[in-house]
C-alpha positions as CSV (number, residue, x, y, z in Angstrom):
1,M,3.9,-9.1,27.0
2,S,3.7,-5.5,26.0
3,T,1.0,-4.2,23.8
4,P,2.3,-3.0,20.4
5,Y,2.6,0.7,20.0
6,I,0.2,1.9,17.3
7,P,0.0,5.7,17.6
8,C,-2.4,8.0,15.8
9,L,-0.3,10.8,14.5
10,D,-1.3,14.3,13.2
11,L,0.3,14.8,9.8
12,G,-0.7,18.5,10.0
13,S,1.6,18.9,12.9
14,Y,4.5,17.8,10.7
15,I,3.6,19.7,7.6
16,N,2.8,23.0,9.4
17,G,4.5,22.5,12.7
18,T,7.5,24.0,14.4
19,E,10.9,22.3,14.2
20,E,10.3,20.7,17.6
21,E,6.8,19.4,16.5
22,R,8.3,18.0,13.3
23,K,11.1,16.2,15.2
24,K,8.5,14.8,17.6
25,F,6.4,13.4,14.7
26,S,9.5,11.9,13.1
27,D,10.6,10.2,16.3
28,E,7.0,8.8,16.9
29,L,6.8,7.5,13.4
30,G,10.2,5.8,13.6
31,R,9.4,4.3,17.0
32,A,6.1,2.9,15.7
33,F,7.7,1.4,12.6
34,N,10.2,-0.3,14.9
35,D,7.5,-1.6,17.1
36,S,4.2,-2.6,15.4
37,G,5.2,-1.4,11.9
38,F,1.9,0.5,11.6
39,V,0.6,4.0,12.4
40,T,-2.7,5.8,11.7
41,I,-2.6,9.3,10.3
42,T,-5.1,12.1,10.8
43,N,-5.3,15.7,9.5
44,H,-4.1,14.6,6.1
45,G,-6.1,16.9,3.9
46,L,-8.5,14.4,2.4
47,S,-12.0,15.6,2.9
48,Q,-14.8,13.3,4.0
49,E,-16.6,14.3,0.8
50,L,-13.7,13.1,-1.4
51,I,-13.3,9.9,0.6
52,D,-17.1,9.2,0.3
53,K,-16.9,9.8,-3.5
54,L,-13.9,7.5,-3.8
55,Y,-15.7,4.6,-2.1
56,E,-18.9,5.3,-4.0
57,N,-17.0,5.0,-7.3
58,I,-15.0,2.0,-6.2
59,K,-18.1,0.1,-5.2
60,A,-19.8,1.1,-8.5
61,A,-16.8,-0.1,-10.5
62,F,-16.9,-3.6,-9.0
63,S,-20.7,-3.7,-9.4
64,L,-20.4,-3.6,-13.2
65,P,-21.1,-6.8,-15.1
66,V,-18.2,-9.2,-15.3
67,E,-18.0,-8.8,-19.1
68,T,-17.7,-5.0,-18.7
69,K,-14.9,-5.3,-16.2
70,R,-13.0,-7.8,-18.3
71,K,-12.8,-5.1,-21.1
72,Y,-10.3,-3.4,-18.8
73,E,-8.2,-6.4,-17.9
74,K,-4.8,-6.4,-19.6
75,P,-2.7,-9.4,-18.5
76,E,0.4,-8.1,-20.3
77,L,0.4,-5.2,-17.7
78,A,0.9,-7.7,-14.8
79,G,-2.0,-6.2,-12.8
80,Q,-0.4,-2.7,-12.8
81,R,-3.2,-0.9,-14.6
82,G,-6.9,-1.4,-15.0
83,Y,-8.9,-4.4,-13.8
84,T,-7.6,-7.7,-12.4
85,S,-10.1,-10.5,-11.9
86,A,-10.4,-13.0,-9.1
87,G,-7.9,-15.8,-8.8
88,K,-4.9,-13.9,-10.2
89,E,-2.9,-12.9,-7.1
90,T,-1.5,-15.3,-4.6
91,A,0.4,-14.2,-1.5
92,K,4.1,-15.1,-1.6
93,G,4.5,-18.7,-0.4
94,A,0.7,-19.5,-0.5
95,K,-0.9,-22.1,-2.7
96,T,-4.4,-20.6,-3.0
97,P,-5.2,-17.2,-4.6
98,D,-6.7,-14.4,-2.5
99,L,-10.4,-14.0,-2.5
100,K,-10.4,-10.6,-4.2
101,E,-10.5,-8.6,-7.5
102,F,-8.9,-5.2,-7.9
103,W,-8.4,-2.1,-10.1
104,Q,-5.1,-0.3,-10.3
105,I,-4.4,3.4,-11.2
106,G,-0.8,4.4,-11.8
107,Q,1.3,7.5,-12.3
108,E,0.2,10.3,-14.7
109,V,3.3,12.2,-15.7
110,T,2.5,15.8,-16.7
111,D,5.8,17.7,-16.6
112,G,7.6,16.3,-19.6
113,D,9.7,13.8,-17.5
114,P,11.0,11.1,-19.8
115,V,10.1,8.5,-17.1
116,K,6.6,8.8,-18.7
117,N,7.8,6.3,-21.3
118,E,8.2,3.6,-18.7
119,Y,4.5,3.8,-17.6
120,P,1.5,2.3,-19.4
121,D,-1.6,4.6,-19.7
122,N,-4.3,4.3,-17.1
123,E,-7.5,2.6,-18.3
124,V,-10.4,5.1,-18.6
125,L,-13.5,3.6,-17.1
126,E,-16.1,4.9,-19.6
127,E,-19.1,3.6,-17.7
128,L,-18.3,5.8,-14.7
129,P,-17.5,9.4,-15.8
130,E,-16.3,10.5,-12.3
131,F,-14.1,7.4,-11.6
132,N,-10.8,8.5,-13.1
133,K,-11.2,12.1,-11.8
134,V,-11.9,11.0,-8.2
135,T,-9.2,8.3,-8.1
136,G,-6.7,10.7,-9.7
137,A,-7.4,13.3,-7.1
138,I,-6.9,10.7,-4.3
139,Y,-3.7,9.5,-6.0
140,K,-2.1,12.9,-6.0
141,K,-3.1,13.7,-2.4
142,L,-1.8,10.4,-1.1
143,E,1.4,10.9,-3.1
144,E,1.8,14.3,-1.5
145,N,1.2,12.9,2.0
146,G,3.6,10.0,1.3
147,T,6.3,12.5,0.4
148,H,5.9,14.2,3.7
149,L,6.0,10.9,5.6
150,L,9.2,9.9,3.8
151,R,10.8,13.2,4.8
152,A,10.0,12.4,8.4
153,I,11.5,8.9,7.9
154,A,14.6,10.5,6.4
155,T,15.0,12.6,9.5
156,Y,14.6,9.6,11.7
157,L,17.3,7.8,9.7
158,E,19.5,10.8,10.0
159,L,19.5,11.3,6.3
160,P,19.0,14.7,4.5
161,I,15.3,15.6,4.8
162,N,14.9,15.5,1.0
163,Y,16.7,12.2,0.5
164,F,13.6,10.4,-1.0
165,D,12.2,13.4,-3.0
166,K,14.0,12.8,-6.3
167,H,13.3,9.0,-6.1
168,V,9.5,9.4,-5.6
169,H,8.9,12.4,-8.0
170,N,6.9,10.8,-10.7
171,G,7.5,7.4,-9.0
172,N,5.9,4.2,-10.0
173,S,3.2,4.4,-7.3
174,I,-0.1,2.5,-7.5
175,L,-3.6,3.2,-6.1
176,R,-5.4,0.0,-5.8
177,G,-9.2,-0.4,-5.3
178,I,-9.9,-3.8,-3.9
179,H,-13.1,-5.7,-3.7
180,Y,-13.1,-8.7,-1.3
181,F,-16.2,-10.3,-2.8
182,P,-18.9,-12.2,-0.9
183,I,-18.3,-15.8,-0.1
184,E,-21.7,-17.3,-1.1
185,N,-20.9,-20.9,-0.3
186,P,-18.1,-21.1,2.3
187,E,-18.2,-24.9,2.3
188,T,-17.0,-24.9,-1.3
189,I,-13.8,-22.9,-0.9
190,P,-10.4,-24.4,0.0
191,D,-9.6,-24.4,3.7
192,D,-6.7,-22.1,3.2
193,A,-8.6,-19.6,1.0
194,V,-8.6,-16.1,2.6
195,R,-9.3,-12.6,1.5
196,A,-5.6,-11.7,1.6
197,G,-3.0,-14.2,2.7
198,A,-0.2,-13.1,5.1
199,H,2.2,-10.9,3.1
200,E,4.5,-7.9,3.1
201,D,4.0,-5.0,0.7
202,I,6.6,-4.6,-2.1
203,N,7.0,-0.8,-2.0
204,L,8.5,1.9,0.3
205,I,5.4,2.7,2.4
206,T,1.7,2.0,2.0
207,L,-1.1,4.5,2.8
208,L,-4.5,2.9,3.3
209,I,-7.7,4.9,3.6
210,G,-9.9,3.2,6.2
211,A,-11.7,0.1,4.7
212,S,-15.4,-0.5,4.6
213,A,-15.2,-3.4,7.1
214,D,-12.9,-5.0,9.6
215,G,-10.5,-7.8,8.7
216,L,-7.0,-6.2,8.5
217,E,-4.6,-7.8,11.0
218,V,-0.9,-7.2,11.6
219,L,1.6,-9.7,12.9
220,T,3.3,-8.2,15.9
221,R,7.0,-8.6,16.8
222,S,5.8,-11.1,19.5
223,N,4.2,-13.2,16.7
224,E,0.6,-12.4,17.5
225,W,-2.1,-11.2,15.1
226,L,-3.4,-7.9,16.0
227,P,-6.6,-6.4,14.4
228,I,-6.1,-2.9,13.0
229,K,-9.1,-0.7,13.3
230,A,-9.2,2.8,11.7
231,H,-11.9,5.4,11.4
232,H,-13.2,5.9,7.8
233,T,-11.2,9.1,7.5
234,D,-8.0,7.8,9.0
235,I,-5.0,6.7,6.9
236,V,-3.2,3.6,8.0
237,V,0.6,3.6,7.1
238,N,3.0,0.7,7.1
239,V,6.5,-0.1,5.9
240,G,7.1,-2.1,2.7
241,D,9.9,-4.4,1.6
242,M,11.8,-1.7,-0.4
243,L,12.3,0.5,2.7
244,Q,13.2,-2.7,4.7
245,R,16.0,-3.5,2.2
246,L,17.2,0.1,2.1
247,T,17.5,0.2,5.9
248,N,18.9,-3.3,6.3
249,N,15.9,-4.3,8.5
250,K,16.2,-1.2,10.8
251,L,12.6,-0.4,9.6
252,K,10.8,-3.8,9.2
253,S,8.3,-4.5,6.5
254,T,5.1,-5.4,8.2
255,T,3.4,-8.8,7.7
256,H,-0.3,-8.4,7.5
257,R,-3.4,-10.2,6.2
258,V,-7.1,-9.7,5.6
259,V,-9.0,-12.5,7.3
260,N,-12.4,-13.9,6.3
261,P,-15.4,-12.4,8.1
262,P,-17.4,-14.4,10.7
263,R,-19.7,-16.9,9.0
264,E,-22.8,-14.7,9.4
265,L,-21.0,-12.0,7.4
266,M,-19.5,-14.2,4.7
267,K,-22.0,-13.0,2.1
268,T,-21.0,-9.4,2.5
269,S,-18.4,-7.4,0.5
270,R,-15.3,-5.6,1.9
271,F,-13.7,-2.7,0.0
272,S,-10.4,-1.0,0.6
273,V,-8.1,1.4,-1.2
274,P,-4.4,1.2,-0.5
275,F,-1.8,3.5,-2.1
276,F,1.5,1.7,-2.7
277,L,4.2,4.4,-2.7
278,H,6.9,3.2,-5.1
279,P,10.0,5.0,-6.1
280,R,11.2,5.4,-9.7
281,S,12.5,2.1,-11.1
282,D,16.2,3.3,-11.1
283,M,16.3,3.9,-7.3
284,D,19.2,2.0,-5.7
285,L,17.9,-0.1,-2.8
286,T,21.4,-1.0,-1.6
287,S,21.3,-0.9,2.2
288,L,22.5,2.3,3.7
289,P,26.0,2.1,5.2
290,S,24.7,3.7,8.4
291,T,22.4,0.6,9.0
292,I,25.2,-2.0,8.6
293,D,27.6,-2.9,11.5
294,A,29.0,-6.0,13.3
295,E,25.6,-6.7,15.0
296,H,23.6,-6.0,11.8
297,P,25.5,-7.4,8.9
298,K,24.2,-6.6,5.4
299,A,21.2,-8.8,4.8
300,Y,20.3,-8.1,1.2
301,S,21.9,-8.2,-2.3
302,D,22.1,-4.9,-4.2
303,M,19.1,-4.3,-6.4
304,T,17.2,-1.5,-8.0
305,A,13.5,-0.8,-7.2
306,G,12.6,-1.9,-10.7
307,E,14.5,-5.2,-10.4
308,Y,12.9,-5.9,-7.1
309,L,9.4,-5.1,-8.3
310,D,9.8,-7.4,-11.3
311,E,11.0,-10.2,-9.0
312,R,8.0,-9.8,-6.6
313,L,5.4,-9.6,-9.3
314,R,6.6,-13.0,-10.6
315,E,6.5,-14.4,-7.1
316,I,2.8,-13.4,-6.5
317,G,1.7,-14.6,-9.9
318,L,0.9,-11.3,-11.6
319,K,3.8,-11.6,-14.0
320,K,4.8,-14.7,-15.9
């Protein structure tokens, strides 16, 4: 059985490279997304200092008293802004909620685009003066990196290089700080309770800045769970369901999970910060004609990104 191909790609070679280097990056990215569904990215322009500040602020946010965090929980926003407490999100098809709490930061529209009216305001975490500034800087940098990655994907799919640009400009992307909290009494939790149940992401692509601890695993095409290890400064990138729908399964959304730590580490926390790159809600996810043929009949109904997001938020319990 062959080992899944999970390359580490230099994003700088795509952004600043020659035409040949950009084509090589695009081919490598497409190949990986057809194989394991994951890549790691270096040379992405996020400094170690900014990443350290990010994790410092994320850890501080989750260390606040429960009653303080609950001030920022707005159930009517379906977990799309501010704080979401434990027990609220359940992987599609699972019965037991994930063992986590999270904080979400969304798009800040600053150019007069009327799409601003679709987005709720971000919650301002008053107790941590740097929090919104640092997470906002990370958001913009990952959004920029994601745009470059989608251009490389467009090239791989033989689409115009700027195919995705208008769809992700002021898109409905989310930066999520996650705290997988300590499991103080493992014997009291349900047998099927895990930090994050097996799932696929909803969006186009996900960019994850290396987590504070191991635990992320990806289901390979040969149906085996493979641990994904990334250096603290690496960005892990995977395909989401929206890109899978658009490409009629040519690029497959990657099933992944976060497993519980060994028993001796159960009482420790794990933090991670994924960036879910979403398009604008009006993007048409109808499968590209070039991805449909006799061997690959159309697999999905026609749907916009907004309709699909709404459907999935209901399935995972964040929207009633």
